[in-house]
BALOBA-1460 file (C-alpha; in Angstrom, 3 decimals):
// residues 238
<rec num="1" residu="m" x="137.562" y="-57.851" z="37.427"/>
<rec num="2" residu="r" x="136.352" y="-55.477" z="40.153"/>
<rec num="3" residu="r" x="134.630" y="-58.268" z="42.069"/>
<rec num="4" residu="a" x="137.651" y="-60.514" z="41.635"/>
<rec num="5" residu="l" x="139.913" y="-57.850" z="43.110"/>
<rec num="6" residu="l" x="137.559" y="-57.359" z="46.038"/>
<rec num="7" residu="l" x="137.392" y="-61.091" z="46.708"/>
<rec num="8" residu="a" x="141.143" y="-61.149" z="46.694"/>
<rec num="9" residu="l" x="141.113" y="-59.442" z="50.035"/>
<rec num="10" residu="a" x="142.029" y="-62.683" z="51.465"/>
<rec num="11" residu="l" x="145.221" y="-62.249" z="53.387"/>
<rec num="12" residu="f" x="144.081" y="-63.398" z="56.776"/>
<rec num="13" residu="s" x="144.912" y="-65.886" z="59.542"/>
<rec num="14" residu="f" x="142.943" y="-68.693" z="61.106"/>
<rec num="15" residu="p" x="141.766" y="-68.136" z="64.693"/>
<rec num="16" residu="a" x="140.465" y="-71.020" z="66.813"/>
<rec num="17" residu="l" x="139.753" y="-68.741" z="69.770"/>
<rec num="18" residu="a" x="140.014" y="-65.011" z="70.340"/>
<rec num="19" residu="a" x="143.318" y="-65.382" z="72.221"/>
<rec num="20" residu="e" x="144.772" y="-67.335" z="69.283"/>
<rec num="21" residu="v" x="144.177" y="-64.750" z="66.557"/>
<rec num="22" residu="k" x="147.579" y="-64.018" z="65.061"/>
<rec num="23" residu="p" x="148.652" y="-60.762" z="63.406"/>
<rec num="24" residu="f" x="149.910" y="-61.077" z="59.854"/>
<rec num="25" residu="s" x="150.949" y="-59.132" z="56.806"/>
<rec num="26" residu="a" x="151.203" y="-60.327" z="53.225"/>
<rec num="27" residu="s" x="151.868" y="-58.963" z="49.762"/>
<rec num="28" residu="y" x="150.594" y="-60.348" z="46.467"/>
<rec num="29" residu="t" x="151.042" y="-59.907" z="42.750"/>
<rec num="30" residu="a" x="147.922" y="-59.735" z="40.602"/>
<rec num="31" residu="d" x="147.623" y="-60.575" z="36.918"/>
<rec num="32" residu="w" x="144.884" y="-60.397" z="34.297"/>
<rec num="33" residu="k" x="145.277" y="-62.898" z="31.470"/>
<rec num="34" residu="q" x="143.814" y="-60.531" z="28.868"/>
<rec num="35" residu="l" x="145.669" y="-57.391" z="29.953"/>
<rec num="36" residu="p" x="149.409" y="-56.562" z="29.849"/>
<rec num="37" residu="v" x="149.343" y="-55.078" z="33.348"/>
<rec num="38" residu="s" x="150.158" y="-56.393" z="36.795"/>
<rec num="39" residu="g" x="149.076" y="-55.071" z="40.149"/>
<rec num="40" residu="t" x="150.041" y="-55.403" z="43.774"/>
<rec num="41" residu="a" x="148.050" y="-55.908" z="46.951"/>
<rec num="42" residu="e" x="148.817" y="-55.668" z="50.649"/>
<rec num="43" residu="r" x="146.797" y="-57.228" z="53.452"/>
<rec num="44" residu="s" x="147.365" y="-57.051" z="57.195"/>
<rec num="45" residu="l" x="145.738" y="-57.973" z="60.489"/>
<rec num="46" residu="k" x="146.724" y="-56.188" z="63.689"/>
<rec num="47" residu="s" x="145.464" y="-55.928" z="67.251"/>
<rec num="48" residu="l" x="143.974" y="-52.618" z="68.355"/>
<rec num="49" residu="g" x="143.784" y="-53.654" z="71.999"/>
<rec num="50" residu="d" x="140.623" y="-54.094" z="74.082"/>
<rec num="51" residu="g" x="139.872" y="-57.280" z="72.133"/>
<rec num="52" residu="r" x="139.495" y="-55.431" z="68.838"/>
<rec num="53" residu="w" x="141.268" y="-56.262" z="65.564"/>
<rec num="54" residu="e" x="141.759" y="-54.372" z="62.322"/>
<rec num="55" residu="l" x="141.892" y="-56.113" z="58.951"/>
<rec num="56" residu="s" x="143.198" y="-53.872" z="56.148"/>
<rec num="57" residu="f" x="143.581" y="-54.297" z="52.411"/>
<rec num="58" residu="e" x="145.094" y="-52.006" z="49.795"/>
<rec num="59" residu="a" x="145.426" y="-52.765" z="46.107"/>
<rec num="60" residu="s" x="146.754" y="-50.757" z="43.200"/>
<rec num="61" residu="m" x="147.355" y="-51.216" z="39.521"/>
<rec num="62" residu="l" x="147.955" y="-49.019" z="36.519"/>
<rec num="63" residu="v" x="144.332" y="-47.888" z="36.185"/>
<rec num="64" residu="a" x="142.737" y="-48.316" z="39.613"/>
<rec num="65" residu="s" x="143.114" y="-48.559" z="43.355"/>
<rec num="66" residu="l" x="141.000" y="-49.673" z="46.271"/>
<rec num="67" residu="t" x="141.160" y="-49.776" z="50.047"/>
<rec num="68" residu="e" x="139.118" y="-51.876" z="52.459"/>
<rec num="69" residu="q" x="139.177" y="-51.886" z="56.240"/>
<rec num="70" residu="s" x="137.262" y="-53.932" z="58.775"/>
<rec num="71" residu="t" x="137.284" y="-53.636" z="62.569"/>
<rec num="72" residu="f" x="135.964" y="-56.593" z="64.549"/>
<rec num="73" residu="r" x="136.138" y="-58.337" z="67.895"/>
<rec num="74" residu="m" x="135.993" y="-61.956" z="68.958"/>
<rec num="75" residu="d" x="133.282" y="-63.456" z="71.151"/>
<rec num="76" residu="g" x="134.554" y="-66.955" z="71.866"/>
<rec num="77" residu="d" x="135.222" y="-68.293" z="68.385"/>
<rec num="78" residu="a" x="132.713" y="-65.956" z="66.702"/>
<rec num="79" residu="f" x="133.688" y="-62.938" z="64.625"/>
<rec num="80" residu="l" x="131.665" y="-59.819" z="65.421"/>
<rec num="81" residu="p" x="132.205" y="-57.073" z="62.826"/>
<rec num="82" residu="l" x="132.131" y="-53.540" z="64.227"/>
<rec num="83" residu="a" x="132.874" y="-51.250" z="61.273"/>
<rec num="84" residu="y" x="133.510" y="-51.749" z="57.561"/>
<rec num="85" residu="r" x="134.844" y="-49.206" z="55.063"/>
<rec num="86" residu="y" x="135.440" y="-49.633" z="51.325"/>
<rec num="87" residu="e" x="136.611" y="-47.184" z="48.667"/>
<rec num="88" residu="r" x="137.421" y="-47.789" z="45.008"/>
<rec num="89" residu="s" x="138.599" y="-45.389" z="42.337"/>
<rec num="90" residu="g" x="139.751" y="-45.622" z="38.744"/>
<rec num="91" residu="l" x="137.550" y="-48.491" z="37.532"/>
<rec num="92" residu="g" x="134.598" y="-46.755" z="35.950"/>
<rec num="93" residu="k" x="132.611" y="-44.930" z="38.621"/>
<rec num="94" residu="g" x="134.092" y="-44.602" z="42.083"/>
<rec num="95" residu="k" x="132.499" y="-46.535" z="44.913"/>
<rec num="96" residu="e" x="132.294" y="-45.960" z="48.656"/>
<rec num="97" residu="i" x="130.605" y="-48.135" z="51.290"/>
<rec num="98" residu="e" x="130.332" y="-47.565" z="55.043"/>
<rec num="99" residu="h" x="128.773" y="-50.045" z="57.464"/>
<rec num="100" residu="d" x="128.616" y="-49.743" z="61.263"/>
<rec num="101" residu="f" x="127.469" y="-52.799" z="63.232"/>
<rec num="102" residu="d" x="125.477" y="-51.863" z="66.342"/>
<rec num="103" residu="w" x="125.190" y="-55.063" z="68.369"/>
<rec num="104" residu="n" x="123.203" y="-53.358" z="71.133"/>
<rec num="105" residu="e" x="120.502" y="-52.124" z="68.772"/>
<rec num="106" residu="k" x="120.890" y="-55.169" z="66.504"/>
<rec num="107" residu="q" x="121.217" y="-53.235" z="63.257"/>
<rec num="108" residu="v" x="123.689" y="-52.282" z="60.540"/>
<rec num="109" residu="i" x="123.691" y="-48.575" z="59.689"/>
<rec num="110" residu="g" x="125.605" y="-46.856" z="56.911"/>
<rec num="111" residu="n" x="125.504" y="-46.041" z="53.220"/>
<rec num="112" residu="d" x="126.246" y="-47.693" z="49.891"/>
<rec num="113" residu="r" x="127.355" y="-45.180" z="47.233"/>
<rec num="114" residu="g" x="125.358" y="-42.465" z="48.970"/>
<rec num="115" residu="t" x="122.242" y="-44.598" z="49.517"/>
<rec num="116" residu="p" x="121.345" y="-45.015" z="53.218"/>
<rec num="117" residu="v" x="121.600" y="-48.562" z="54.589"/>
<rec num="118" residu="r" x="119.725" y="-49.923" z="57.595"/>
<rec num="119" residu="i" x="119.625" y="-53.705" z="57.998"/>
<rec num="120" residu="p" x="118.568" y="-55.904" z="60.963"/>
<rec num="121" residu="l" x="121.688" y="-57.453" z="62.524"/>
<rec num="122" residu="n" x="121.776" y="-61.053" z="63.702"/>
<rec num="123" residu="r" x="124.597" y="-63.030" z="65.290"/>
<rec num="124" residu="g" x="126.630" y="-64.812" z="62.650"/>
<rec num="125" residu="m" x="126.322" y="-62.082" z="60.030"/>
<rec num="126" residu="q" x="129.647" y="-60.925" z="58.580"/>
<rec num="127" residu="d" x="131.014" y="-58.029" z="56.578"/>
<rec num="128" residu="k" x="132.871" y="-58.551" z="53.308"/>
<rec num="129" residu="s" x="136.193" y="-59.013" z="55.091"/>
<rec num="130" residu="t" x="135.302" y="-60.971" z="58.230"/>
<rec num="131" residu="y" x="133.548" y="-63.737" z="56.308"/>
<rec num="132" residu="q" x="136.956" y="-64.585" z="54.879"/>
<rec num="133" residu="l" x="138.340" y="-65.090" z="58.384"/>
<rec num="134" residu="a" x="135.363" y="-67.283" z="59.217"/>
<rec num="135" residu="l" x="136.022" y="-69.283" z="56.051"/>
<rec num="136" residu="q" x="139.617" y="-69.941" z="57.073"/>
<rec num="137" residu="y" x="138.491" y="-70.986" z="60.545"/>
<rec num="138" residu="d" x="136.081" y="-73.542" z="59.124"/>
<rec num="139" residu="v" x="138.550" y="-74.845" z="56.528"/>
<rec num="140" residu="a" x="141.205" y="-75.346" z="59.212"/>
<rec num="141" residu="a" x="138.635" y="-77.062" z="61.447"/>
<rec num="142" residu="g" x="138.059" y="-79.647" z="58.733"/>
<rec num="143" residu="e" x="134.710" y="-78.451" z="57.429"/>
<rec num="144" residu="q" x="133.958" y="-79.516" z="53.862"/>
<rec num="145" residu="s" x="131.132" y="-77.100" z="53.045"/>
<rec num="146" residu="m" x="130.521" y="-73.638" z="54.486"/>
<rec num="147" residu="s" x="127.862" y="-70.937" z="54.228"/>
<rec num="148" residu="y" x="127.916" y="-67.315" z="55.444"/>
<rec num="149" residu="q" x="125.409" y="-64.466" z="55.658"/>
<rec num="150" residu="v" x="127.273" y="-61.382" z="54.421"/>
<rec num="151" residu="v" x="126.278" y="-57.722" z="54.425"/>
<rec num="152" residu="d" x="126.869" y="-56.926" z="50.753"/>
<rec num="153" residu="g" x="126.072" y="-53.286" z="49.927"/>
<rec num="154" residu="d" x="122.485" y="-52.758" z="51.038"/>
<rec num="155" residu="e" x="121.545" y="-56.455" z="51.088"/>
<rec num="156" residu="i" x="122.285" y="-59.715" z="52.896"/>
<rec num="157" residu="e" x="123.822" y="-62.296" z="50.566"/>
<rec num="158" residu="t" x="124.577" y="-65.968" z="51.171"/>
<rec num="159" residu="y" x="128.131" y="-67.006" z="50.292"/>
<rec num="160" residu="d" x="128.661" y="-70.773" z="49.909"/>
<rec num="161" residu="f" x="131.976" y="-72.658" z="49.673"/>
<rec num="162" residu="r" x="133.215" y="-76.236" z="49.475"/>
<rec num="163" residu="v" x="136.601" y="-77.892" z="49.912"/>
<rec num="164" residu="l" x="137.989" y="-79.575" z="46.792"/>
<rec num="165" residu="g" x="141.075" y="-81.190" z="48.333"/>
<rec num="166" residu="e" x="144.763" y="-80.479" z="48.859"/>
<rec num="167" residu="e" x="147.307" y="-79.126" z="46.382"/>
<rec num="168" residu="v" x="150.869" y="-77.782" z="46.350"/>
<rec num="169" residu="v" x="151.106" y="-74.139" z="45.261"/>
<rec num="170" residu="r" x="154.311" y="-72.698" z="43.813"/>
<rec num="171" residu="t" x="154.852" y="-69.169" z="45.181"/>
<rec num="172" residu="k" x="157.804" y="-66.787" z="45.420"/>
<rec num="173" residu="a" x="158.074" y="-67.930" z="49.042"/>
<rec num="174" residu="g" x="158.486" y="-71.550" z="47.907"/>
<rec num="175" residu="l" x="156.263" y="-74.602" z="47.506"/>
<rec num="176" residu="i" x="153.369" y="-74.435" z="49.959"/>
<rec num="177" residu="d" x="150.928" y="-77.205" z="50.893"/>
<rec num="178" residu="a" x="147.448" y="-75.748" z="50.567"/>
<rec num="179" residu="i" x="143.772" y="-76.568" z="50.909"/>
<rec num="180" residu="k" x="141.823" y="-75.837" z="47.733"/>
<rec num="181" residu="v" x="138.368" y="-74.246" z="48.158"/>
<rec num="182" residu="e" x="135.691" y="-73.336" z="45.627"/>
<rec num="183" residu="r" x="133.018" y="-70.648" z="45.841"/>
<rec num="184" residu="v" x="129.709" y="-72.389" z="45.086"/>
<rec num="185" residu="r" x="127.291" y="-70.526" z="42.834"/>
<rec num="186" residu="d" x="124.047" y="-71.467" z="41.118"/>
<rec num="187" residu="p" x="125.089" y="-72.020" z="37.472"/>
<rec num="188" residu="t" x="121.679" y="-70.755" z="36.326"/>
<rec num="189" residu="q" x="122.386" y="-67.440" z="38.081"/>
<rec num="190" residu="s" x="126.106" y="-66.894" z="37.497"/>
<rec num="191" residu="s" x="128.898" y="-68.441" z="35.415"/>
<rec num="192" residu="r" x="131.605" y="-66.784" z="37.531"/>
<rec num="193" residu="k" x="134.134" y="-69.233" z="39.026"/>
<rec num="194" residu="t" x="136.370" y="-68.638" z="42.051"/>
<rec num="195" residu="i" x="139.028" y="-70.966" z="43.505"/>
<rec num="196" residu="l" x="141.112" y="-70.182" z="46.615"/>
<rec num="197" residu="w" x="144.144" y="-71.914" z="48.140"/>
<rec num="198" residu="f" x="144.928" y="-71.640" z="51.897"/>
<rec num="199" residu="a" x="148.360" y="-72.501" z="53.366"/>
<rec num="200" residu="k" x="148.066" y="-75.463" z="55.743"/>
<rec num="201" residu="d" x="151.207" y="-74.682" z="57.735"/>
<rec num="202" residu="w" x="150.891" y="-70.885" z="57.890"/>
<rec num="203" residu="s" x="147.675" y="-70.177" z="59.794"/>
<rec num="204" residu="h" x="145.736" y="-70.817" z="56.595"/>
<rec num="205" residu="l" x="146.931" y="-67.656" z="54.919"/>
<rec num="206" residu="l" x="145.556" y="-67.232" z="51.400"/>
<rec num="207" residu="v" x="148.350" y="-68.025" z="48.934"/>
<rec num="208" residu="r" x="146.495" y="-68.041" z="45.629"/>
<rec num="209" residu="l" x="143.173" y="-67.007" z="44.121"/>
<rec num="210" residu="h" x="141.968" y="-67.656" z="40.578"/>
<rec num="211" residu="q" x="138.764" y="-66.234" z="39.152"/>
<rec num="212" residu="v" x="136.987" y="-66.483" z="35.815"/>
<rec num="213" residu="e" x="134.469" y="-63.721" z="35.161"/>
<rec num="214" residu="t" x="131.150" y="-64.091" z="33.347"/>
<rec num="215" residu="d" x="132.730" y="-62.597" z="30.214"/>
<rec num="216" residu="g" x="135.550" y="-65.174" z="30.278"/>
<rec num="217" residu="k" x="138.246" y="-62.846" z="31.590"/>
<rec num="218" residu="e" x="140.649" y="-64.498" z="34.021"/>
<rec num="219" residu="y" x="142.237" y="-62.978" z="37.102"/>
<rec num="220" residu="q" x="144.796" y="-64.392" z="39.525"/>
<rec num="221" residu="i" x="146.664" y="-63.284" z="42.639"/>
<rec num="222" residu="m" x="149.688" y="-65.114" z="44.057"/>
<rec num="223" residu="l" x="151.533" y="-64.722" z="47.326"/>
<rec num="224" residu="d" x="154.765" y="-62.781" z="47.039"/>
<rec num="225" residu="q" x="155.855" y="-62.700" z="50.684"/>
<rec num="226" residu="g" x="154.270" y="-62.615" z="54.105"/>
<rec num="227" residu="t" x="154.630" y="-62.975" z="57.852"/>
<rec num="228" residu="v" x="152.383" y="-64.676" z="60.400"/>
<rec num="229" residu="d" x="152.824" y="-63.681" z="64.037"/>
<rec num="230" residu="g" x="156.168" y="-62.100" z="63.109"/>
<rec num="231" residu="k" x="157.540" y="-65.201" z="61.354"/>
<rec num="232" residu="a" x="158.338" y="-65.050" z="57.640"/>
<rec num="233" residu="v" x="156.358" y="-67.433" z="55.450"/>
<rec num="234" residu="e" x="158.710" y="-69.962" z="53.854"/>
<rec num="235" residu="g" x="157.797" y="-72.861" z="51.593"/>
<rec num="236" residu="r" x="159.830" y="-75.839" z="50.397"/>
<rec num="237" residu="r" x="162.406" y="-75.422" z="47.667"/>
<rec num="238" residu="d" x="162.847" y="-77.700" z="44.648"/>
């Protein structure tokens, strides 16, 4: 459930070039099939000036809350993470992660739950928020399979995805045409399943995420309302 909530940080827009990155905000409802509780999440992307952007996520439910923030800049069509912060409370032990990306020294410096982190930094590496933006970029560009090197705690993990096709998603904002994407995992290593839906006509904003955990528990988030570049997201009505 914790990993599902973190992956749900997916309220982001598709940028083809740095000048085309669009600010957005979106709110979601979150539900767990096995639990009689619902949660809410907010995600936003805003310009900080000087070519820098800030991607923020906040989620809360009856028993837990988390915040995640990523600062990055664009270099052509490449995302260059600058700083990543994550804090979770209420779900078992608390968790805090700090990563700073030093592109001059080519290293990531920070800490993961108090443990120092120092990792060699190479172009193309992402933090746990910016890879989602890169995913939307590739999906919108027509890619069918994608792979990203992500700084995950004190390690570099490979995140793989593939496009499954197109599907209409029913949200509170209306019926939205979406591209359906699956996280690819080695079934001998993990039975977790993750499916994401990105809005074709709204800068590929995430509109739905469904995850099945290794213990069989199911989690889903669904778009409640959102704006992209100041325009309210509106789907078709029946």
